[in-house]
C-alpha positions in Angstrom: -18.7 -1.4 -11.6 -20.2 -3.5 -14.4 -17.6 -2.3 -16.9 -14.7 -3.2 -14.8 -13.2 0.3 -14.9 -10.1 0.6 -12.7 -10.1 3.7 -10.5 -7.2 5.4 -8.7 -8.0 5.6 -4.9 -4.7 7.0 -3.7 -1.2 8.0 -5.1 1.9 8.9 -3.0 5.4 9.7 -4.0 8.3 8.6 -1.8 11.3 10.8 -2.0 13.5 8.2 -0.2 12.9 5.6 -2.9 12.0 7.8 -5.9 8.9 5.6 -6.4 5.3 6.6 -7.0 2.8 4.2 -5.5 -0.8 4.1 -6.9 -3.6 2.2 -5.0 -6.2 1.0 -7.5 -9.8 -0.3 -7.3 -8.7 -3.7 -8.7 -7.1 -4.4 -5.3 -3.5 -3.8 -6.5 -0.8 -1.3 -5.6 1.4 -0.3 -8.5 4.9 1.0 -7.9 6.2 3.3 -10.7 9.8 4.6 -11.1 10.9 8.0 -12.3 10.8 6.9 -15.9 7.1 6.0 -15.6 7.8 2.3 -15.7 5.7 0.0 -13.4 8.3 -2.0 -11.5 6.1 -3.9 -9.1 2.5 -4.9 -8.6 1.4 -5.7 -5.1 -1.8 -7.7 -4.9 -3.9 -8.3 -1.9 -3.4 -11.9 -0.6 -6.7 -13.8 -0.8 -8.8 -10.8 -0.9 -11.3 -9.4 -3.5 -11.6 -5.9 -2.0 -10.0 -2.7 -3.2 -7.4 -0.6 -1.5 -8.6 2.7 -0.2 -5.2 4.3 0.6 -1.6 3.5 1.6 1.4 5.1 3.2 5.2 4.9 3.0 7.6 4.8 5.9 10.4 7.4 5.9 12.9 5.0 4.4 10.8 4.0 1.5 11.2 0.3 2.3 7.9 -0.3 4.1 4.3 0.3 2.9 1.0 0.0 4.8 -2.1 -0.5 2.7 -5.7 0.1 3.8 -8.4 -2.2 2.5 -12.1 -1.6 2.1 -12.7 -4.7 4.3 -11.1 -3.0 7.4 -7.8 -4.9 7.1 -4.4 -3.2 7.2 -1.7 -5.0 5.3 2.0 -4.2 5.6 4.7 -4.8 2.9 8.5 -4.8 2.9 10.3 -3.8 -0.3 13.6 -5.2 -1.4 15.1 -2.0 -2.7 18.3 -3.7 -3.9 16.1 -5.7 -6.4 15.4 -2.5 -8.4 18.9 -1.0 -8.4 20.9 -0.9 -11.6 18.0 -0.6 -14.0 16.2 -3.7 -12.9 12.5 -3.2 -13.5 11.2 -5.6 -10.8 11.1 -4.6 -7.2 10.3 -7.5 -4.9 7.6 -6.8 -2.3 6.7 -9.2 0.5 3.6 -9.1 2.6 4.8 -8.9 6.2 1.5 -8.7 8.2 -2.3 -8.6 7.8 -4.0 -6.8 10.7 -7.6 -7.1 11.6 -9.7 -6.5 14.6 -8.7 -2.9 15.3 -11.7 -1.7 13.3 -15.2 -3.0 12.6 -15.1 -5.9 10.2 -16.2 -5.1 6.7 -15.9 -1.3 7.2 -13.4 0.6 5.0 -10.2 2.1 6.3 -9.4 5.6 5.1 -5.7 5.9 6.0 -2.7 5.0 8.0 0.6 6.5 9.0 3.9 5.2 10.5 4.6 7.0 13.7 7.3 7.3 16.4 11.0 7.7 16.5 11.7 4.4 14.8 8.3 4.2 13.0 7.3 1.1 14.9 3.8 2.3 15.5 1.2 2.2 12.8 -1.9 4.3 13.3 -5.0 3.8 11.1 -8.4 5.4 10.8 -11.6 4.3 9.1 -15.3 4.9 8.6 -16.1 3.4 12.0 -14.5 6.3 13.8 -11.9 4.2 15.6 
């Protein structure tokens, strides 16, 4: 990508939070509110790869991002930080998972599963 053009790899709307998330080729995940205002930018910690996809949990307070390096990164959103018109939602990286897939091979997706959504399933190019 010699011209540094930023591509959209995934976009998902979360009805519980009213936010649209957009995974971009620059390695960031942008959260956009119903007015079209970007209220948070989540950047991959210490990583130069791009996001391939992401998913919300049913409450809209947890996000799992899939990375082209085979990592799975989870985030917690402080939903109170964007109440009342505040245009800044605080997101905290809660875990970086590796080893479930071949290193350096892209992940294509993930989903929160189970009654309490404590299980996170992911899939990638390695077929695992």
